[in-house]
C-alpha positions as CSV (number, residue, x, y, z in Angstrom):
1,M,0.0,0.0,0.0
2,L,3.0,2.3,0.6
3,Y,3.8,2.2,-3.1
4,Y,0.4,3.6,-4.0
5,A,0.8,6.4,-1.5
6,N,4.2,7.3,-2.9
7,D,2.9,7.3,-6.4
8,F,0.4,10.0,-5.5
9,S,3.3,12.4,-4.9
10,K,5.0,11.5,-8.2
11,H,2.0,11.8,-10.5
12,A,-0.7,13.9,-8.9
13,P,-0.8,17.7,-8.8
14,K,1.2,18.8,-5.7
15,E,-1.6,20.8,-4.2
16,T,-4.1,17.8,-4.5
17,V,-1.9,15.1,-3.0
18,P,-2.9,15.6,0.7
19,R,-6.6,15.4,-0.2
20,I,-6.0,12.3,-2.4
21,R,-4.3,10.6,0.5
22,M,-7.2,11.5,2.9
23,V,-9.8,10.0,0.5
24,W,-7.7,6.9,-0.1
25,D,-7.1,6.3,3.6
26,S,-10.8,6.7,4.4
27,I,-12.2,4.2,1.9
28,L,-12.0,1.1,4.1
29,M,-13.5,3.0,7.1
30,Q,-16.4,4.4,4.9
31,L,-17.2,0.9,3.5
32,A,-17.1,-0.7,7.0
33,K,-20.0,1.4,8.1
34,E,-23.5,-0.1,7.9
35,N,-24.4,2.7,5.6
36,R,-21.5,2.7,3.1
37,K,-22.4,6.1,1.5
38,F,-19.3,8.3,1.2
39,I,-19.3,11.1,3.8
40,Y,-17.1,14.0,3.4
41,G,-17.3,14.8,7.0
42,A,-15.5,11.6,7.8
43,L,-12.4,13.0,6.2
44,R,-12.2,15.9,8.6
45,E,-14.6,18.1,10.5
46,G,-16.4,20.5,8.2
47,A,-15.0,19.0,5.0
48,R,-17.0,20.0,1.8
49,A,-17.5,18.3,-1.5
50,K,-15.7,21.1,-3.5
51,E,-12.5,20.5,-1.5
52,F,-12.3,16.8,-2.4
53,E,-14.0,16.5,-5.8
54,M,-10.7,16.8,-7.7
55,A,-9.0,14.2,-5.5
56,I,-11.8,11.7,-6.1
57,Q,-11.7,12.4,-9.8
58,W,-8.0,11.9,-9.9
59,L,-8.3,8.4,-8.3
60,L,-11.1,7.6,-10.7
61,D,-9.1,8.7,-13.7
62,C,-6.2,6.6,-12.6
63,G,-8.4,3.5,-12.2
64,L,-7.7,3.1,-8.5
65,I,-11.3,3.3,-7.3
66,H,-14.9,2.6,-8.5
67,K,-17.7,5.0,-7.8
68,S,-21.3,3.9,-7.4
69,R,-23.9,6.6,-7.6
70,R,-27.3,6.7,-5.9
71,V,-30.5,6.5,-7.9
72,E,-33.9,7.3,-6.3
73,K,-35.9,5.3,-8.8
74,P,-35.2,2.2,-11.0
75,G,-36.3,4.1,-14.1
76,M,-34.7,4.1,-17.5
77,P,-32.2,5.3,-18.2
78,L,-30.7,5.1,-14.8
79,I,-28.5,8.1,-15.2
80,S,-31.6,10.3,-15.4
81,Y,-32.5,9.4,-11.8
82,M,-29.0,9.8,-10.5
83,D,-28.3,11.8,-7.3
84,M,-25.0,13.6,-7.9
85,S,-24.5,14.3,-4.2
86,A,-24.7,10.7,-2.9
87,F,-22.3,7.9,-3.8
88,K,-20.1,5.1,-2.6
89,I,-16.5,4.5,-3.3
90,Y,-14.8,1.1,-3.7
91,M,-11.2,0.3,-4.2
92,L,-9.9,-1.2,-7.4
93,D,-10.2,-4.7,-6.1
94,V,-10.9,-6.8,-3.0
95,G,-7.2,-7.6,-2.5
96,L,-6.3,-3.9,-2.0
97,L,-9.2,-3.4,0.4
98,A,-8.1,-6.4,2.6
99,A,-4.4,-5.2,2.4
100,K,-5.5,-1.7,3.5
101,G,-7.0,-3.3,6.6
102,N,-4.0,-5.6,7.3
103,I,-6.4,-8.5,7.4
104,A,-5.2,-12.0,6.7
105,A,-7.3,-14.2,4.4
106,A,-7.5,-16.9,7.1
107,V,-9.2,-14.4,9.5
108,L,-11.8,-13.4,6.9
109,L,-12.7,-17.0,6.4
110,E,-13.4,-17.7,10.0
111,K,-16.9,-17.2,11.5
112,N,-15.8,-14.3,13.7
113,A,-18.5,-11.8,14.6
114,I,-16.0,-9.0,14.9
115,F,-15.4,-9.2,11.2
116,S,-19.0,-9.7,10.1
117,E,-19.5,-6.1,8.9
118,F,-16.1,-6.0,7.2
119,R,-16.9,-9.3,5.5
120,G,-20.0,-7.6,4.1
121,A,-17.9,-4.7,2.8
122,L,-15.5,-7.1,1.1
123,T,-18.3,-9.0,-0.5
124,E,-19.9,-5.8,-1.8
125,Q,-16.4,-4.7,-3.0
126,F,-16.1,-8.0,-5.0
127,V,-19.4,-7.5,-6.7
128,A,-18.6,-3.9,-7.5
129,Q,-15.3,-4.8,-9.2
130,E,-16.9,-7.7,-11.1
131,L,-19.7,-5.5,-12.5
132,A,-17.2,-2.7,-13.4
133,A,-14.9,-5.2,-15.1
134,A,-17.9,-6.3,-17.2
135,G,-18.4,-2.7,-18.4
136,M,-21.5,-1.9,-16.2
137,E,-22.0,1.5,-14.7
138,L,-22.4,1.2,-10.9
139,Y,-25.5,2.5,-9.2
140,Y,-27.3,1.7,-6.0
141,Y,-30.9,2.4,-4.9
142,S,-32.0,4.4,-1.8
143,A,-35.3,6.0,-1.5
144,S,-35.6,9.5,0.1
145,G,-36.7,9.4,3.7
146,S,-36.3,5.6,3.9
147,S,-33.7,3.3,5.4
148,G,-34.3,0.7,2.6
149,E,-31.4,0.3,0.3
150,V,-30.4,-2.1,-2.5
151,D,-26.7,-2.6,-3.0
152,F,-26.6,-2.2,-6.8
153,I,-28.8,-1.5,-9.8
154,V,-27.5,-2.1,-13.3
155,Q,-28.9,-1.2,-16.7
156,V,-29.1,-4.1,-19.1
157,E,-30.5,-3.0,-22.4
158,D,-33.9,-1.6,-21.6
159,R,-34.2,-2.9,-18.1
160,A,-33.0,-1.8,-14.6
161,I,-32.0,-4.9,-12.6
162,P,-31.5,-4.6,-8.8
163,V,-28.8,-6.7,-7.2
164,E,-28.7,-7.5,-3.4
165,V,-25.4,-8.7,-2.1
166,K,-25.3,-11.2,0.8
167,A,-22.1,-12.3,2.6
168,E,-23.7,-14.3,5.4
169,E,-26.0,-17.3,5.5
170,N,-29.0,-15.1,6.3
171,L,-30.4,-14.6,2.8
172,Q,-33.4,-12.4,3.6
173,A,-33.7,-9.6,1.1
174,K,-36.4,-7.3,2.5
175,S,-35.3,-4.1,0.7
176,L,-35.0,-6.0,-2.6
177,R,-38.4,-7.5,-2.3
178,A,-39.9,-4.1,-1.3
179,L,-38.3,-2.4,-4.4
180,V,-39.6,-5.2,-6.7
181,A,-43.1,-4.9,-5.4
182,K,-43.2,-1.1,-5.5
183,Y,-42.1,-0.8,-9.1
184,G,-43.3,-4.1,-10.5
185,L,-39.8,-5.1,-11.6
186,K,-39.6,-8.3,-13.7
187,D,-35.9,-9.0,-12.9
188,A,-34.2,-9.1,-9.5
189,V,-31.0,-10.7,-8.4
190,R,-29.7,-11.8,-5.0
191,T,-26.1,-12.8,-5.1
192,S,-24.5,-14.9,-2.4
193,M,-22.4,-18.1,-1.7
194,S,-25.6,-20.2,-2.1
195,N,-26.3,-22.1,-5.3
196,Y,-28.3,-20.9,-8.3
197,R,-32.0,-21.1,-7.7
198,E,-35.1,-19.3,-9.0
199,R,-38.0,-17.9,-6.9
200,D,-41.2,-16.4,-8.1
201,W,-39.9,-12.8,-7.7
202,M,-36.1,-13.1,-7.9
203,V,-33.1,-15.3,-8.8
204,N,-30.2,-16.2,-6.4
205,V,-26.9,-16.2,-8.3
206,P,-23.6,-17.4,-6.9
207,L,-21.1,-14.5,-6.3
208,F,-18.7,-15.8,-8.8
209,E,-21.3,-15.8,-11.6
210,V,-23.1,-12.5,-11.0
211,S,-21.5,-10.4,-13.8
212,G,-21.8,-13.2,-16.4
213,Y,-25.4,-13.8,-15.4
214,L,-26.3,-10.1,-15.8
215,K,-24.5,-9.7,-19.1
216,G,-26.5,-12.6,-20.4
217,R,-29.9,-11.2,-19.5
């Protein structure tokens, strides 16, 4: 991770480097929260978007992070329902995120309650990088004034398909089901370590197949 930080000084505008490092160093902490939305105030007290927009854009342009933007409705095209002020940031890949936390792979595989939230962040990170690698724009759904959230929504041709990510064995997907019912969506995906299976209102897809399944829809 030190090599990445050193490269910021070599390649980024000198005046932007401190802010780039602040954003980079906050990603794991921001994803480890129950609400993984990126909060500028977590960088420092009183921080504002205009101070860090260029730092985030530099990391995006370098391909070191992925950005998932909030939509308030699964309408088409998704970009027309995008909220520019609300987004999540993921690292390039799950290995970088784990390395940033100095977490050994063996620890993550254990059923340790201390790492349950972080395991969820890593799983969501994995799905984000798989969707991005498949050329899909990243969005997530969150309704105004509601705690309900769906981890991802992707646009496949003329359809918006919500994707709920599950890291644990509890496979309830209340927010996904509520979204499907509210908008009468015909496609919905829950992705987890469980095997492929179809239900009347959604399909469970193994994590390692999620991007391929969506591209084939």
